[in-house]
C-alpha positions as CSV (number, residue, x, y, z in Angstrom):
1,X,0.0,0.2,-0.2
2,X,1.6,3.4,-1.1
3,X,1.7,6.5,1.3
4,X,-1.6,8.1,0.4
5,X,-3.4,5.1,0.2
6,X,-2.1,4.2,4.1
7,X,-2.5,8.0,4.8
8,X,-6.4,7.8,4.0
9,X,-7.0,4.4,5.0
10,X,-5.6,5.9,8.7
11,X,-7.3,9.3,8.7
12,X,-11.0,6.9,7.6
13,X,-10.5,4.5,10.5
14,X,-10.0,7.6,12.9
15,X,-13.7,9.1,11.3
16,X,-15.0,6.1,11.9
17,X,-13.8,5.4,15.4
18,X,-14.7,8.8,16.6
19,X,-18.2,8.0,15.9
20,X,-18.1,5.2,18.8
21,X,-18.4,8.4,21.7
22,X,-20.3,10.9,19.3
23,X,-23.2,7.8,19.6
24,X,-22.4,7.4,23.3
25,X,-22.7,10.6,24.3
26,X,-26.1,11.1,21.9
27,X,-27.6,8.1,23.7
28,X,-26.2,9.6,27.0
29,X,-28.4,12.7,26.3
30,X,-31.5,10.9,25.7
31,X,-31.9,9.1,28.3
32,X,-33.1,10.5,32.5
33,X,-29.9,12.1,34.6
34,X,-29.8,8.8,36.8
35,X,-28.9,6.7,33.7
36,X,-26.5,8.2,31.1
37,X,-23.3,7.1,32.4
38,X,-25.2,3.4,32.5
39,X,-25.7,4.0,28.9
40,X,-22.5,5.7,27.9
41,X,-20.7,2.6,29.2
42,X,-22.6,0.2,26.9
43,X,-21.3,1.8,23.9
44,X,-17.9,1.8,25.7
45,X,-18.3,-1.5,26.8
46,X,-19.4,-2.4,23.2
47,X,-16.1,-0.5,21.9
48,X,-13.7,-3.1,23.6
49,X,-15.5,-5.9,23.7
50,X,-16.1,-6.1,20.1
51,X,-12.2,-4.8,19.5
52,X,-10.8,-7.5,20.8
53,X,-12.5,-10.1,19.3
54,X,-12.5,-8.6,16.1
55,X,-8.7,-8.7,16.2
56,X,-8.6,-12.0,17.8
57,X,-10.9,-14.1,15.5
58,X,-13.6,-11.6,13.7
59,X,-11.4,-10.4,11.0
60,X,-10.6,-14.1,9.9
61,X,-14.1,-15.1,10.0
62,X,-14.8,-11.9,7.5
63,X,-12.3,-13.2,5.3
64,X,-13.3,-16.0,3.3
65,X,-10.6,-17.4,1.5
66,X,-12.1,-21.0,0.8
67,X,-15.0,-23.2,1.0
68,X,-18.4,-21.9,0.3
69,X,-19.0,-18.6,0.4
70,X,-22.2,-18.9,2.2
71,X,-20.6,-19.5,5.3
72,X,-18.2,-17.2,7.2
73,X,-13.8,-18.0,6.8
74,X,-12.1,-19.5,9.5
75,X,-11.9,-18.0,12.7
76,X,-8.5,-19.6,13.7
77,X,-6.3,-19.1,10.5
78,X,-4.7,-16.6,12.0
79,X,-5.9,-16.1,15.4
80,X,-5.3,-12.7,17.2
81,X,-3.1,-11.5,13.6
82,X,-0.3,-13.1,14.7
83,X,1.3,-13.2,11.2
84,X,-0.7,-10.3,9.9
85,X,1.9,-7.0,8.0
86,X,1.2,-3.6,8.0
87,X,-1.8,-3.4,5.2
88,X,-3.3,-6.2,7.1
89,X,-3.6,-4.9,10.0
90,X,-4.8,-1.5,8.5
91,X,-7.7,-3.4,7.1
92,X,-8.2,-5.2,10.6
93,X,-8.4,-1.6,12.4
94,X,-10.6,-0.1,9.5
95,X,-13.2,-3.3,10.0
96,X,-12.7,-3.3,13.5
97,X,-14.2,-0.1,13.6
98,X,-17.3,-0.7,12.0
99,X,-18.1,-3.8,14.1
100,X,-17.8,-1.3,17.4
101,X,-20.1,1.2,15.9
102,X,-23.0,-1.6,14.2
103,X,-22.8,-3.3,18.4
104,X,-23.0,0.5,19.8
105,X,-26.2,1.4,17.7
106,X,-27.7,-1.5,18.9
107,X,-27.6,-0.2,22.8
108,X,-30.0,2.7,22.1
109,X,-32.6,0.1,21.6
110,X,-32.4,-1.1,25.3
111,X,-31.4,2.6,26.9
112,X,-33.1,1.6,30.6
113,X,-33.6,-1.9,30.0
114,X,-30.7,-4.0,30.8
115,X,-27.8,-4.2,33.1
116,X,-24.0,-3.6,32.0
117,X,-23.1,-7.7,32.3
118,X,-26.0,-9.1,30.2
119,X,-25.7,-6.0,27.5
120,X,-21.7,-7.7,27.1
121,X,-22.6,-11.1,26.8
122,X,-25.5,-10.0,24.2
123,X,-22.9,-8.0,22.8
124,X,-20.3,-10.6,22.3
125,X,-22.6,-13.4,21.0
126,X,-24.6,-11.2,18.5
127,X,-21.1,-9.8,17.5
128,X,-19.8,-13.3,17.1
129,X,-22.9,-15.0,15.4
130,X,-24.3,-12.0,12.5
131,X,-21.7,-9.6,12.7
132,X,-18.8,-11.5,12.1
133,X,-20.9,-13.8,9.3
134,X,-22.4,-10.7,7.5
135,X,-19.1,-8.8,7.2
136,X,-17.9,-12.0,5.5
137,X,-21.2,-12.1,3.4
138,X,-20.8,-8.5,2.2
139,X,-16.8,-7.4,2.6
140,X,-14.9,-10.7,2.5
141,X,-15.7,-11.8,-0.8
142,X,-18.8,-14.1,0.1
143,X,-22.1,-14.2,-1.4
144,X,-23.6,-11.1,-1.2
145,X,-20.3,-9.2,-2.7
146,X,-20.6,-11.6,-5.6
147,X,-23.8,-10.3,-6.6
148,X,-22.0,-7.2,-7.1
């Protein structure tokens, strides 16, 4: 990747990453004063959890390198991106920001209705079972990407 593409990829990653605190503050402003911190923590908790899950196995699940394109890729093919080069790491970070903001957006639907621990369990399961495979279909060379 040349320096111009790298710079733009890093800038775009930063812009998408700034959306999550923005959503947290927005959702915090929509709830009663006693629930502001709790509501914001749902978005920030998703930021930490989904970011780690994406790096550990989500990025590999979203990249279909072999096998049927209606499934996800092998989540353990490069566990934790241990063998990734700099271009792959930039792409993985960019993809992580979208995974994070997608899960954080869901938190607005449960304002004042869920506990933090329950939310974190749901966020991890939802990201693994729904977002990562759908990302494989759309971005990772899957069947939706092949439709054009």
